[in-house]
C-alpha positions in Angstrom: 137.0 195.1 331.0 137.0 191.6 332.3 140.2 192.1 334.2 138.8 195.2 335.9 135.6 193.2 336.9 137.7 190.3 338.2 139.9 192.7 340.2 136.9 194.3 341.8 135.4 190.9 342.7 138.7 189.9 344.3 138.9 193.1 346.3 135.4 192.6 347.5 136.1 189.0 348.6 139.3 190.1 350.4 137.5 192.9 352.1 134.8 190.6 353.4 137.4 188.1 354.6 139.4 190.8 356.4 136.2 192.2 358.1 135.4 188.7 359.4 139.0 188.6 360.8 138.3 191.8 362.8 135.5 190.2 364.9 135.3 187.1 367.1 132.7 185.4 369.3 133.9 185.0 372.9 132.2 182.9 375.5 131.1 184.0 379.0 130.6 181.5 381.8 129.1 181.8 385.2 131.5 182.9 387.9 130.9 181.2 391.2 133.7 182.8 393.3 131.8 185.4 395.4 134.9 186.5 397.3 136.7 188.6 394.6 136.2 192.1 395.8 139.6 192.4 397.4 141.2 191.6 393.9 139.3 194.3 392.0 141.6 196.9 390.3 138.9 198.5 388.1 135.1 198.6 388.1 132.7 200.6 385.8 129.0 200.6 385.7 127.2 201.2 382.4 124.0 203.0 381.7 120.9 201.8 383.4 117.9 200.5 381.4 114.7 201.3 383.1 111.4 199.4 382.7 108.1 200.3 384.2 105.4 197.9 385.1 101.8 198.9 385.7 100.3 198.6 389.3 98.9 195.3 390.3 95.9 196.8 392.1 94.0 200.1 391.6 95.4 203.0 393.5 99.0 201.7 393.6 101.9 203.5 391.9 103.6 201.8 388.9 106.9 200.2 389.7 110.1 200.8 387.8 113.0 198.4 387.8 116.4 199.0 386.3 119.2 196.9 385.0 122.8 197.7 384.4 126.1 195.9 383.7 129.4 196.4 385.4 132.8 195.6 384.0 135.1 194.3 386.7 138.8 193.8 386.2 140.7 191.5 388.6 144.4 191.0 388.6 146.0 187.9 390.2 149.8 188.2 390.0 150.1 189.5 386.5 147.1 187.9 384.9 143.8 189.7 384.1 140.4 188.3 384.8 137.4 190.2 383.3 134.0 189.8 384.9 130.6 191.2 383.9 128.1 191.8 386.7 124.5 192.3 386.0 122.9 194.5 388.7 119.3 195.3 389.2 117.7 198.3 390.9 114.3 198.7 392.4 111.8 201.6 392.5 113.6 205.0 392.3 117.0 203.3 392.2 116.8 201.6 395.6 118.0 198.2 396.6 120.8 197.5 394.1 121.6 193.8 393.9 124.1 191.8 391.9 121.9 189.4 390.0 124.7 187.5 388.2 128.4 187.4 387.5 130.0 186.0 384.4 133.6 185.6 383.4 134.7 186.6 379.9 137.0 184.1 378.2 140.0 186.4 377.8 142.1 183.4 376.7 139.8 182.7 373.8 139.8 186.4 372.9 143.6 186.5 372.9 143.9 183.4 370.7 141.2 184.8 368.3 143.2 188.0 367.8 146.7 186.5 367.7 148.0 187.6 371.1 150.7 185.5 372.6 152.1 185.5 376.2 150.3 186.2 379.4 146.7 187.4 379.5 147.3 190.9 380.8 147.0 194.4 379.4 143.2 195.0 379.6 142.3 198.7 379.8 138.6 199.9 379.8 138.0 202.9 377.6 134.3 203.9 377.7 130.7 202.6 377.5 129.2 202.7 374.1 125.7 201.6 375.2 123.9 199.6 377.9 125.3 196.4 376.4 128.6 197.4 374.8 131.9 199.1 375.7 135.3 199.9 374.3 138.6 198.6 375.7 142.3 198.3 374.8 144.3 195.2 375.1 148.1 195.4 374.7 147.7 198.7 372.8 145.0 197.6 370.4 141.4 198.9 370.7 138.3 196.7 370.6 134.6 197.0 371.0 132.7 194.3 373.0 128.9 193.9 372.3 126.2 191.6 373.6 126.4 191.9 377.3 123.6 189.7 378.8 124.2 187.0 376.1 126.1 183.7 376.5 128.4 184.8 373.7 129.9 188.2 373.2 131.1 189.8 370.0 134.5 191.5 370.1 135.5 193.7 367.1 138.8 195.3 366.6 138.7 199.0 366.0 142.4 199.7 365.5 144.6 198.4 362.8 146.2 195.0 363.7 149.2 195.8 361.5 151.9 197.5 363.7 153.1 199.5 360.7 149.7 201.2 360.7 149.7 202.0 364.4 150.7 205.5 365.5 154.3 205.8 366.5 155.0 206.5 370.2 155.9 210.1 371.1 159.1 211.0 372.8 160.8 207.6 373.0 163.9 206.4 371.3 162.0 205.7 368.1 160.9 209.4 368.0 164.5 210.5 368.5 165.8 208.3 365.7 163.1 209.4 363.4 163.7 213.1 363.9 167.5 213.0 364.0 169.2 214.7 361.1 170.9 212.5 358.5 174.7 212.8 358.3 
């Protein structure tokens, strides 16, 4: 019975350690270069969060303001740069303005998840909420949460072990796998 208890404890500890390895904190820093629109290869705006404020004086209408985040991908030569823009909207969606732009530390992300080589291969997948989205990087899928904070949390959603990844369809590996034995 003791060996079974010990085995369960070891498995629990290993599970906790492996779950920690699937997430990393990544920094964002202010982006000062305002002339980047010519380098954009992808832009997606997330859901808008609306907030209503009561009128300042009697007889006025309440005002509504919105906030959304945009994911912006730039490519310079072969390297990806990932920016997050915070945009604000006025009453009834008018007057959209970029309030701030931050650069995501893709180099820190790549190191945290064991990627080597050039920082390229980012692919946006979908928005999960107002402050989180899914993306792929070099074939592995991740979820980024915490937009609006100075640190973001990135969690891996797909298995990091290549043996656990689905095999590509139609390529040479598929032909070898389906070829009859002689």
